[in-house]
PDB file as gemmi writes it, atoms N, CA and C in Angstrom:
CRYST1    1.000    1.000    1.000  90.00  90.00  90.00 P 1                      
ATOM      1  N   MET A   1       0.825  -1.204   0.000  1.00  0.00           N  
ATOM      2  CA  MET A   1       0.000   0.000   0.000  1.00  0.00           C  
ATOM      3  C   MET A   1       0.866   1.263   0.000  1.00  0.00           C  
ATOM      4  N   ILE A   2       1.967   1.208   0.757  1.00  0.00           N  
ATOM      5  CA  ILE A   2       2.842   2.379   0.819  1.00  0.00           C  
ATOM      6  C   ILE A   2       3.397   2.704  -0.568  1.00  0.00           C  
ATOM      7  N   TRP A   3       3.755   1.659  -1.349  1.00  0.00           N  
ATOM      8  CA  TRP A   3       4.300   1.904  -2.680  1.00  0.00           C  
ATOM      9  C   TRP A   3       3.311   2.701  -3.525  1.00  0.00           C  
ATOM     10  N   TYR A   4       2.037   2.386  -3.445  1.00  0.00           N  
ATOM     11  CA  TYR A   4       1.033   3.108  -4.229  1.00  0.00           C  
ATOM     12  C   TYR A   4       0.973   4.578  -3.814  1.00  0.00           C  
ATOM     13  N   CYS A   5       1.062   4.828  -2.525  1.00  0.00           N  
ATOM     14  CA  CYS A   5       1.053   6.217  -2.039  1.00  0.00           C  
ATOM     15  C   CYS A   5       2.277   6.979  -2.541  1.00  0.00           C  
ATOM     16  N   ILE A   6       3.440   6.342  -2.434  1.00  0.00           N  
ATOM     17  CA  ILE A   6       4.675   6.990  -2.904  1.00  0.00           C  
ATOM     18  C   ILE A   6       4.614   7.211  -4.405  1.00  0.00           C  
ATOM     19  N   HIS A   7       4.120   6.225  -5.128  1.00  0.00           N  
ATOM     20  CA  HIS A   7       3.981   6.348  -6.579  1.00  0.00           C  
ATOM     21  C   HIS A   7       3.052   7.510  -6.947  1.00  0.00           C  
ATOM     22  N   GLU A   8       1.958   7.640  -6.236  1.00  0.00           N  
ATOM     23  CA  GLU A   8       0.998   8.726  -6.480  1.00  0.00           C  
ATOM     24  C   GLU A   8       1.642  10.090  -6.226  1.00  0.00           C  
ATOM     25  N   ILE A   9       2.423  10.192  -5.164  1.00  0.00           N  
ATOM     26  CA  ILE A   9       3.133  11.446  -4.874  1.00  0.00           C  
ATOM     27  C   ILE A   9       4.077  11.782  -6.032  1.00  0.00           C  
ATOM     28  N   GLY A  10       4.777  10.768  -6.540  1.00  0.00           N  
ATOM     29  CA  GLY A  10       5.673  10.976  -7.685  1.00  0.00           C  
ATOM     30  C   GLY A  10       4.926  11.491  -8.905  1.00  0.00           C  
ATOM     31  N   ILE A  11       3.757  10.950  -9.151  1.00  0.00           N  
ATOM     32  CA  ILE A  11       2.945  11.401 -10.288  1.00  0.00           C  
ATOM     33  C   ILE A  11       2.535  12.861 -10.087  1.00  0.00           C  
ATOM     34  N   MET A  12       2.098  13.203  -8.873  1.00  0.00           N  
ATOM     35  CA  MET A  12       1.678  14.581  -8.598  1.00  0.00           C  
ATOM     36  C   MET A  12       2.850  15.552  -8.708  1.00  0.00           C  
ATOM     37  N   ALA A  13       4.061  15.070  -8.413  1.00  0.00           N  
ATOM     38  CA  ALA A  13       5.250  15.923  -8.478  1.00  0.00           C  
ATOM     39  C   ALA A  13       5.907  15.873  -9.854  1.00  0.00           C  
ATOM     40  N   SER A  14       5.293  15.195 -10.800  1.00  0.00           N  
ATOM     41  CA  SER A  14       5.804  15.059 -12.168  1.00  0.00           C  
ATOM     42  C   SER A  14       7.171  14.390 -12.230  1.00  0.00           C  
ATOM     43  N   VAL A  15       7.390  13.427 -11.339  1.00  0.00           N  
ATOM     44  CA  VAL A  15       8.631  12.650 -11.365  1.00  0.00           C  
ATOM     45  C   VAL A  15       8.436  11.523 -12.362  1.00  0.00           C  
ATOM     46  N   LYS A  16       9.326  11.446 -13.341  1.00  0.00           N  
ATOM     47  CA  LYS A  16       9.158  10.471 -14.412  1.00  0.00           C  
ATOM     48  C   LYS A  16       9.530   9.046 -13.976  1.00  0.00           C  
ATOM     49  N   GLU A  17      10.519   8.917 -13.088  1.00  0.00           N  
ATOM     50  CA  GLU A  17      10.921   7.591 -12.629  1.00  0.00           C  
ATOM     51  C   GLU A  17       9.951   7.091 -11.567  1.00  0.00           C  
ATOM     52  N   ASN A  18       9.897   5.777 -11.428  1.00  0.00           N  
ATOM     53  CA  ASN A  18       9.106   5.202 -10.339  1.00  0.00           C  
ATOM     54  C   ASN A  18       9.826   5.443  -9.028  1.00  0.00           C  
ATOM     55  N   LEU A  19       9.130   5.959  -8.046  1.00  0.00           N  
ATOM     56  CA  LEU A  19       9.710   6.154  -6.725  1.00  0.00           C  
ATOM     57  C   LEU A  19       9.509   4.897  -5.906  1.00  0.00           C  
ATOM     58  N   SER A  20      10.430   4.646  -5.003  1.00  0.00           N  
ATOM     59  CA  SER A  20      10.329   3.452  -4.177  1.00  0.00           C  
ATOM     60  C   SER A  20      10.309   3.837  -2.707  1.00  0.00           C  
ATOM     61  N   TYR A  21      10.000   2.858  -1.889  1.00  0.00           N  
ATOM     62  CA  TYR A  21      10.040   3.040  -0.448  1.00  0.00           C  
ATOM     63  C   TYR A  21      11.460   3.407  -0.029  1.00  0.00           C  
ATOM     64  N   HIS A  22      12.427   2.771  -0.659  1.00  0.00           N  
ATOM     65  CA  HIS A  22      13.836   3.042  -0.388  1.00  0.00           C  
ATOM     66  C   HIS A  22      14.165   4.512  -0.690  1.00  0.00           C  
ATOM     67  N   ASP A  23      13.681   5.025  -1.819  1.00  0.00           N  
ATOM     68  CA  ASP A  23      13.883   6.438  -2.170  1.00  0.00           C  
ATOM     69  C   ASP A  23      13.296   7.349  -1.092  1.00  0.00           C  
ATOM     70  N   SER A  24      12.126   6.987  -0.597  1.00  0.00           N  
ATOM     71  CA  SER A  24      11.478   7.830   0.405  1.00  0.00           C  
ATOM     72  C   SER A  24      12.278   7.856   1.707  1.00  0.00           C  
ATOM     73  N   ARG A  25      12.916   6.748   2.062  1.00  0.00           N  
ATOM     74  CA  ARG A  25      13.752   6.723   3.271  1.00  0.00           C  
ATOM     75  C   ARG A  25      14.980   7.608   3.095  1.00  0.00           C  
ATOM     76  N   HIS A  26      15.602   7.552   1.919  1.00  0.00           N  
ATOM     77  CA  HIS A  26      16.739   8.432   1.642  1.00  0.00           C  
ATOM     78  C   HIS A  26      16.322   9.893   1.745  1.00  0.00           C  
ATOM     79  N   THR A  27      15.202  10.219   1.151  1.00  0.00           N  
ATOM     80  CA  THR A  27      14.704  11.593   1.166  1.00  0.00           C  
ATOM     81  C   THR A  27      14.412  12.038   2.590  1.00  0.00           C  
ATOM     82  N   PHE A  28      13.750  11.198   3.352  1.00  0.00           N  
ATOM     83  CA  PHE A  28      13.434  11.525   4.737  1.00  0.00           C  
ATOM     84  C   PHE A  28      14.703  11.817   5.526  1.00  0.00           C  
ATOM     85  N   GLY A  29      15.687  10.940   5.425  1.00  0.00           N  
ATOM     86  CA  GLY A  29      16.939  11.133   6.147  1.00  0.00           C  
ATOM     87  C   GLY A  29      17.634  12.428   5.773  1.00  0.00           C  
ATOM     88  N   THR A  30      17.682  12.715   4.493  1.00  0.00           N  
ATOM     89  CA  THR A  30      18.325  13.941   4.012  1.00  0.00           C  
ATOM     90  C   THR A  30      17.583  15.180   4.485  1.00  0.00           C  
ATOM     91  N   LEU A  31      16.260  15.168   4.384  1.00  0.00           N  
ATOM     92  CA  LEU A  31      15.475  16.324   4.815  1.00  0.00           C  
ATOM     93  C   LEU A  31      15.596  16.565   6.317  1.00  0.00           C  
ATOM     94  N   MET A  32      15.594  15.495   7.088  1.00  0.00           N  
ATOM     95  CA  MET A  32      15.722  15.656   8.534  1.00  0.00           C  
ATOM     96  C   MET A  32      17.092  16.210   8.919  1.00  0.00           C  
ATOM     97  N   LEU A  33      18.153  15.721   8.271  1.00  0.00           N  
ATOM     98  CA  LEU A  33      19.487  16.269   8.527  1.00  0.00           C  
ATOM     99  C   LEU A  33      19.550  17.734   8.148  1.00  0.00           C  
ATOM    100  N   SER A  34      18.951  18.076   7.021  1.00  0.00           N  
ATOM    101  CA  SER A  34      18.951  19.468   6.563  1.00  0.00           C  
ATOM    102  C   SER A  34      18.172  20.378   7.502  1.00  0.00           C  
ATOM    103  N   ALA A  35      17.244  19.791   8.243  1.00  0.00           N  
ATOM    104  CA  ALA A  35      16.445  20.563   9.202  1.00  0.00           C  
ATOM    105  C   ALA A  35      17.108  20.602  10.580  1.00  0.00           C  
ATOM    106  N   ASP A  36      18.370  20.166  10.630  1.00  0.00           N  
ATOM    107  CA  ASP A  36      19.152  20.166  11.874  1.00  0.00           C  
ATOM    108  C   ASP A  36      18.603  19.247  12.958  1.00  0.00           C  
ATOM    109  N   ILE A  37      17.918  18.194  12.560  1.00  0.00           N  
ATOM    110  CA  ILE A  37      17.467  17.187  13.519  1.00  0.00           C  
ATOM    111  C   ILE A  37      18.677  16.309  13.832  1.00  0.00           C  
ATOM    112  N   PRO A  38      18.973  16.064  15.105  1.00  0.00           N  
ATOM    113  CA  PRO A  38      20.130  15.228  15.444  1.00  0.00           C  
ATOM    114  C   PRO A  38      20.015  13.828  14.837  1.00  0.00           C  
ATOM    115  N   ILE A  39      21.145  13.325  14.371  1.00  0.00           N  
ATOM    116  CA  ILE A  39      21.145  12.019  13.706  1.00  0.00           C  
ATOM    117  C   ILE A  39      20.682  10.906  14.636  1.00  0.00           C  
ATOM    118  N   GLU A  40      20.887  11.089  15.946  1.00  0.00           N  
ATOM    119  CA  GLU A  40      20.407  10.091  16.898  1.00  0.00           C  
ATOM    120  C   GLU A  40      18.880  10.000  16.863  1.00  0.00           C  
ATOM    121  N   SER A  41      18.238  11.151  16.759  1.00  0.00           N  
ATOM    122  CA  SER A  41      16.772  11.171  16.679  1.00  0.00           C  
ATOM    123  C   SER A  41      16.291  10.577  15.361  1.00  0.00           C  
ATOM    124  N   ILE A  42      16.971  10.925  14.280  1.00  0.00           N  
ATOM    125  CA  ILE A  42      16.600  10.399  12.962  1.00  0.00           C  
ATOM    126  C   ILE A  42      16.718   8.873  12.977  1.00  0.00           C  
ATOM    127  N   SER A  43      17.786   8.373  13.579  1.00  0.00           N  
ATOM    128  CA  SER A  43      17.997   6.936  13.655  1.00  0.00           C  
ATOM    129  C   SER A  43      16.833   6.243  14.348  1.00  0.00           C  
ATOM    130  N   LYS A  44      16.373   6.819  15.456  1.00  0.00           N  
ATOM    131  CA  LYS A  44      15.224   6.249  16.177  1.00  0.00           C  
ATOM    132  C   LYS A  44      13.953   6.339  15.337  1.00  0.00           C  
ATOM    133  N   MET A  45      13.752   7.493  14.672  1.00  0.00           N  
ATOM    134  CA  MET A  45      12.548   7.665  13.842  1.00  0.00           C  
ATOM    135  C   MET A  45      12.500   6.624  12.727  1.00  0.00           C  
ATOM    136  N   MET A  46      13.687   6.278  12.202  1.00  0.00           N  
ATOM    137  CA  MET A  46      13.739   5.322  11.096  1.00  0.00           C  
ATOM    138  C   MET A  46      13.757   3.878  11.590  1.00  0.00           C  
ATOM    139  N   GLY A  47      13.798   3.708  12.918  1.00  0.00           N  
ATOM    140  CA  GLY A  47      13.733   2.374  13.490  1.00  0.00           C  
ATOM    141  C   GLY A  47      15.065   1.648  13.579  1.00  0.00           C  
ATOM    142  N   TYR A  48      16.168   2.390  13.559  1.00  0.00           N  
ATOM    143  CA  TYR A  48      17.487   1.776  13.636  1.00  0.00           C  
ATOM    144  C   TYR A  48      18.026   1.834  15.053  1.00  0.00           C  
ATOM    145  N   THR A  49      18.864   0.858  15.380  1.00  0.00           N  
ATOM    146  CA  THR A  49      19.524   0.862  16.683  1.00  0.00           C  
ATOM    147  C   THR A  49      20.936   1.412  16.573  1.00  0.00           C  
ATOM    148  N   LYS A  50      21.475   1.450  15.352  1.00  0.00           N  
ATOM    149  CA  LYS A  50      22.840   1.944  15.132  1.00  0.00           C  
ATOM    150  C   LYS A  50      22.812   3.181  14.245  1.00  0.00           C  
ATOM    151  N   ILE A  51      23.528   4.192  14.654  1.00  0.00           N  
ATOM    152  CA  ILE A  51      23.601   5.437  13.875  1.00  0.00           C  
ATOM    153  C   ILE A  51      24.279   5.183  12.528  1.00  0.00           C  
ATOM    154  N   ARG A  52      25.220   4.249  12.498  1.00  0.00           N  
ATOM    155  CA  ARG A  52      25.929   3.940  11.247  1.00  0.00           C  
ATOM    156  C   ARG A  52      24.943   3.575  10.120  1.00  0.00           C  
ATOM    157  N   THR A  53      23.896   2.859  10.449  1.00  0.00           N  
ATOM    158  CA  THR A  53      22.892   2.490   9.445  1.00  0.00           C  
ATOM    159  C   THR A  53      22.177   3.727   8.933  1.00  0.00           C  
ATOM    160  N   THR A  54      21.877   4.650   9.816  1.00  0.00           N  
ATOM    161  CA  THR A  54      21.205   5.889   9.420  1.00  0.00           C  
ATOM    162  C   THR A  54      22.094   6.713   8.505  1.00  0.00           C  
ATOM    163  N   GLN A  55      23.392   6.719   8.765  1.00  0.00           N  
ATOM    164  CA  GLN A  55      24.318   7.495   7.949  1.00  0.00           C  
ATOM    165  C   GLN A  55      24.317   7.029   6.502  1.00  0.00           C  
ATOM    166  N   ILE A  56      24.029   5.762   6.267  1.00  0.00           N  
ATOM    167  CA  ILE A  56      23.960   5.249   4.899  1.00  0.00           C  
ATOM    168  C   ILE A  56      22.791   5.891   4.160  1.00  0.00           C  
ATOM    169  N   TYR A  57      21.650   6.037   4.823  1.00  0.00           N  
ATOM    170  CA  TYR A  57      20.468   6.605   4.194  1.00  0.00           C  
ATOM    171  C   TYR A  57      20.519   8.124   4.095  1.00  0.00           C  
ATOM    172  N   ALA A  58      21.068   8.750   5.100  1.00  0.00           N  
ATOM    173  CA  ALA A  58      21.014  10.204   5.190  1.00  0.00           C  
ATOM    174  C   ALA A  58      22.176  10.832   4.440  1.00  0.00           C  
ATOM    175  N   ARG A  59      21.874  11.421   3.315  1.00  0.00           N  
ATOM    176  CA  ARG A  59      22.887  12.091   2.509  1.00  0.00           C  
ATOM    177  C   ARG A  59      23.101  13.500   3.040  1.00  0.00           C  
ATOM    178  N   VAL A  60      24.359  13.876   3.166  1.00  0.00           N  
ATOM    179  CA  VAL A  60      24.672  15.234   3.584  1.00  0.00           C  
ATOM    180  C   VAL A  60      24.822  16.067   2.312  1.00  0.00           C  
ATOM    181  N   THR A  61      24.010  17.089   2.188  1.00  0.00           N  
ATOM    182  CA  THR A  61      24.019  17.905   0.986  1.00  0.00           C  
ATOM    183  C   THR A  61      25.060  19.009   1.080  1.00  0.00           C  
ATOM    184  N   ASP A  62      25.449  19.546  -0.067  1.00  0.00           N  
ATOM    185  CA  ASP A  62      26.389  20.675  -0.098  1.00  0.00           C  
ATOM    186  C   ASP A  62      25.821  21.856   0.676  1.00  0.00           C  
ATOM    187  N   ASN A  63      24.516  22.065   0.582  1.00  0.00           N  
ATOM    188  CA  ASN A  63      23.863  23.154   1.289  1.00  0.00           C  
ATOM    189  C   ASN A  63      24.002  22.979   2.803  1.00  0.00           C  
ATOM    190  N   LYS A  64      23.837  21.764   3.286  1.00  0.00           N  
ATOM    191  CA  LYS A  64      23.974  21.468   4.715  1.00  0.00           C  
ATOM    192  C   LYS A  64      25.399  21.747   5.180  1.00  0.00           C  
ATOM    193  N   ILE A  65      26.367  21.341   4.402  1.00  0.00           N  
ATOM    194  CA  ILE A  65      27.764  21.585   4.749  1.00  0.00           C  
ATOM    195  C   ILE A  65      28.026  23.084   4.829  1.00  0.00           C  
ATOM    196  N   SER A  66      27.506  23.827   3.874  1.00  0.00           N  
ATOM    197  CA  SER A  66      27.684  25.280   3.864  1.00  0.00           C  
ATOM    198  C   SER A  66      27.058  25.921   5.097  1.00  0.00           C  
ATOM    199  N   GLU A  67      25.854  25.494   5.450  1.00  0.00           N  
ATOM    200  CA  GLU A  67      25.182  26.038   6.642  1.00  0.00           C  
ATOM    201  C   GLU A  67      25.960  25.713   7.908  1.00  0.00           C  
ATOM    202  N   ASP A  68      26.483  24.495   8.004  1.00  0.00           N  
ATOM    203  CA  ASP A  68      27.266  24.107   9.174  1.00  0.00           C  
ATOM    204  C   ASP A  68      28.544  24.934   9.287  1.00  0.00           C  
ATOM    205  N   MET A  69      29.182  25.185   8.166  1.00  0.00           N  
ATOM    206  CA  MET A  69      30.398  26.003   8.182  1.00  0.00           C  
ATOM    207  C   MET A  69      30.072  27.444   8.578  1.00  0.00           C  
ATOM    208  N   ASP A  70      28.956  27.970   8.103  1.00  0.00           N  
ATOM    209  CA  ASP A  70      28.534  29.325   8.490  1.00  0.00           C  
ATOM    210  C   ASP A  70      28.316  29.407  10.001  1.00  0.00           C  
ATOM    211  N   ARG A  71      27.676  28.385  10.576  1.00  0.00           N  
ATOM    212  CA  ARG A  71      27.452  28.361  12.032  1.00  0.00           C  
ATOM    213  C   ARG A  71      28.772  28.311  12.787  1.00  0.00           C  
ATOM    214  N   LEU A  72      29.701  27.515  12.285  1.00  0.00           N  
ATOM    215  CA  LEU A  72      31.008  27.414  12.911  1.00  0.00           C  
ATOM    216  C   LEU A  72      31.725  28.761  12.883  1.00  0.00           C  
ATOM    217  N   MET A  73      31.673  29.440  11.768  1.00  0.00           N  
ATOM    218  CA  MET A  73      32.321  30.759  11.650  1.00  0.00           C  
ATOM    219  C   MET A  73      31.685  31.758  12.612  1.00  0.00           C  
ATOM    220  N   GLU A  74      30.379  31.715  12.765  1.00  0.00           N  
ATOM    221  CA  GLU A  74      29.690  32.617  13.709  1.00  0.00           C  
ATOM    222  C   GLU A  74      30.135  32.333  15.137  1.00  0.00           C  
ATOM    223  N   LYS A  75      30.243  31.066  15.500  1.00  0.00           N  
ATOM    224  CA  LYS A  75      30.693  30.698  16.844  1.00  0.00           C  
ATOM    225  C   LYS A  75      32.101  31.209  17.102  1.00  0.00           C  
ATOM    226  N   ARG A  76      32.949  31.089  16.105  1.00  0.00           N  
ATOM    227  CA  ARG A  76      34.334  31.535  16.254  1.00  0.00           C  
ATOM    228  C   ARG A  76      34.407  33.067  16.414  1.00  0.00           C  
ATOM    229  N   LYS A  77      33.518  33.790  15.730  1.00  0.00           N  
ATOM    230  CA  LYS A  77      33.481  35.251  15.855  1.00  0.00           C  
ATOM    231  C   LYS A  77      33.106  35.651  17.275  1.00  0.00           C  
ATOM    232  N   ILE A  78      32.134  34.949  17.850  1.00  0.00           N  
ATOM    233  CA  ILE A  78      31.653  35.242  19.198  1.00  0.00           C  
ATOM    234  C   ILE A  78      32.753  34.972  20.228  1.00  0.00           C  
ATOM    235  N   GLN A  79      33.525  33.906  20.025  1.00  0.00           N  
ATOM    236  CA  GLN A  79      34.579  33.542  20.966  1.00  0.00           C  
ATOM    237  C   GLN A  79      35.748  34.516  20.929  1.00  0.00           C  
ATOM    238  N   ASN A  80      35.976  35.164  19.827  1.00  0.00           N  
ATOM    239  CA  ASN A  80      37.135  36.066  19.695  1.00  0.00           C  
ATOM    240  C   ASN A  80      36.793  37.444  20.092  1.00  0.00           C  
TER     241      ASN A  80                                                      
END                                                                             
């Protein structure tokens, strides 16, 4: 049943490829990381006991890296 729901979402979003449950897990992990949700929480939400498994699904985007570096630079400015 979940596949049909995911497939329908793909049709509404004009995605030409068939979407899978696996694709939706990757997307969820990436979106949660991008929203600054701790990976420990994401791991629990996805039903994993090991963070290493979550890291496989959760892709770190270039945008996320840039935001993290900006935060680091701000912290360093405050400390100096």
